[in-house]
C-alpha positions as CSV (number, residue, x, y, z in Angstrom):
1,A,20.4,-20.8,9.2
2,S,21.2,-18.6,12.1
3,G,17.7,-18.1,13.3
4,K,18.2,-14.3,13.4
5,V,15.9,-11.9,11.7
6,S,17.2,-8.5,10.4
7,P,15.4,-5.7,8.6
8,I,15.9,-5.3,4.9
9,I,13.9,-2.1,4.7
10,K,12.7,0.2,7.4
11,L,9.5,1.8,6.0
12,D,9.7,5.0,7.9
13,T,13.2,5.8,6.4
14,L,11.9,5.7,2.8
15,K,11.4,8.8,0.7
16,D,9.3,9.4,-2.4
17,Q,10.3,11.1,-5.7
18,D,9.9,14.5,-4.1
19,N,12.1,13.5,-1.1
20,I,9.2,13.4,1.3
21,P,9.9,10.9,4.1
22,L,7.2,8.3,4.6
23,S,7.5,9.0,8.4
24,S,5.9,12.4,7.8
25,Y,2.5,10.8,7.2
26,K,2.3,9.2,10.7
27,A,0.9,6.1,8.9
28,T,-0.2,2.8,10.3
29,Y,0.7,-0.2,8.2
30,Y,-1.7,-3.1,8.0
31,G,0.0,-5.8,5.8
32,G,1.4,-6.3,2.4
33,A,2.8,-8.6,-0.3
34,F,5.6,-8.7,-2.8
35,S,5.1,-8.5,-6.6
36,Q,5.8,-11.6,-8.6
37,D,9.4,-10.4,-9.5
38,S,10.0,-9.2,-5.9
39,R,10.9,-5.7,-7.2
40,F,7.9,-4.1,-5.5
41,L,6.4,-4.4,-2.0
42,Y,2.8,-3.3,-1.7
43,V,1.7,-2.3,1.8
44,V,-1.8,-1.3,2.9
45,L,-1.6,1.8,5.1
46,Y,-3.8,4.3,6.8
47,K,-2.4,7.8,6.5
48,G,-3.1,9.3,9.9
49,N,-2.5,13.0,9.1
50,S,-4.9,13.2,6.1
51,S,-7.5,16.0,6.0
52,V,-11.2,15.0,6.3
53,G,-11.8,15.5,2.6
54,D,-8.7,13.4,1.6
55,L,-8.6,9.7,1.2
56,Q,-7.0,8.1,4.2
57,N,-6.5,4.5,3.0
58,Y,-3.7,4.0,0.6
59,L,-1.7,1.3,-1.1
60,L,2.0,1.9,-0.7
61,Q,4.2,0.8,-3.6
62,I,7.8,0.4,-2.6
63,D,10.5,0.0,-5.2
64,I,12.9,-2.3,-3.3
65,E,15.9,-1.6,-5.6
66,K,15.5,2.2,-5.6
67,R,14.4,2.5,-1.9
68,K,11.6,4.9,-3.0
69,Y,7.9,4.7,-2.3
70,Q,4.8,5.9,-4.1
71,M,1.3,6.2,-2.7
72,L,-1.4,4.7,-4.9
73,R,-4.8,6.1,-4.0
74,T,-7.6,3.6,-3.4
75,P,-10.8,3.9,-5.4
76,I,-13.9,5.8,-4.2
77,D,-17.1,4.0,-4.9
78,Y,-20.0,5.5,-6.8
79,T,-21.6,6.8,-3.6
80,G,-18.5,8.9,-2.8
81,V,-17.8,6.9,0.3
82,F,-14.1,6.1,0.9
83,S,-13.2,2.5,0.3
84,N,-11.3,0.5,2.8
85,I,-8.7,-2.0,1.6
86,K,-9.3,-5.3,3.4
87,F,-6.7,-7.7,1.9
88,I,-3.9,-7.7,-0.7
89,S,-2.4,-10.7,-2.4
90,L,-0.3,-11.9,-5.3
91,A,-2.4,-14.0,-7.6
92,P,-1.2,-16.8,-9.9
93,D,-1.5,-14.5,-13.0
94,G,1.3,-12.3,-11.5
95,Y,-0.9,-9.3,-10.5
96,M,-1.6,-7.9,-7.1
97,Y,-5.3,-7.9,-6.1
98,F,-7.1,-6.3,-3.2
99,Y,-10.7,-5.9,-2.2
100,T,-12.6,-3.2,-0.5
101,S,-15.7,-3.4,1.6
102,Y,-18.0,-0.7,2.9
103,N,-21.7,-0.6,3.7
104,N,-22.2,-4.1,2.2
105,K,-20.5,-3.1,-1.1
106,F,-17.7,-5.5,-2.0
107,R,-15.3,-4.7,-4.9
108,V,-12.1,-6.4,-6.2
109,Y,-9.3,-4.4,-7.9
110,R,-6.1,-5.3,-9.7
111,V,-2.9,-3.3,-9.3
112,L,-1.0,-2.4,-12.4
113,Q,2.7,-1.6,-11.7
114,S,3.6,1.9,-12.4
């Protein structure tokens, strides 16, 4: 091993299916995890240039092979308050799970690959 680290993917250089660069969202990335087959990388992000009525917390799904991203909207709870993703992880069953927490409400979600 060389002890050197080099980037495989630079997130801000990715584009979605409509050719919109991820860098245009001025997003802040919080963490992520790979799918079981390593085809997808899921990244929690805060989309900085969202309008007030728009959800600002997203789960970013990156197709490693195609070098494309897709934003998966996070759920809104029954009170209409925007949920905040706190953690994402690959579970032994092969699915990605994350939880949201807001005003003492705690919910767990499973991500289905699209």
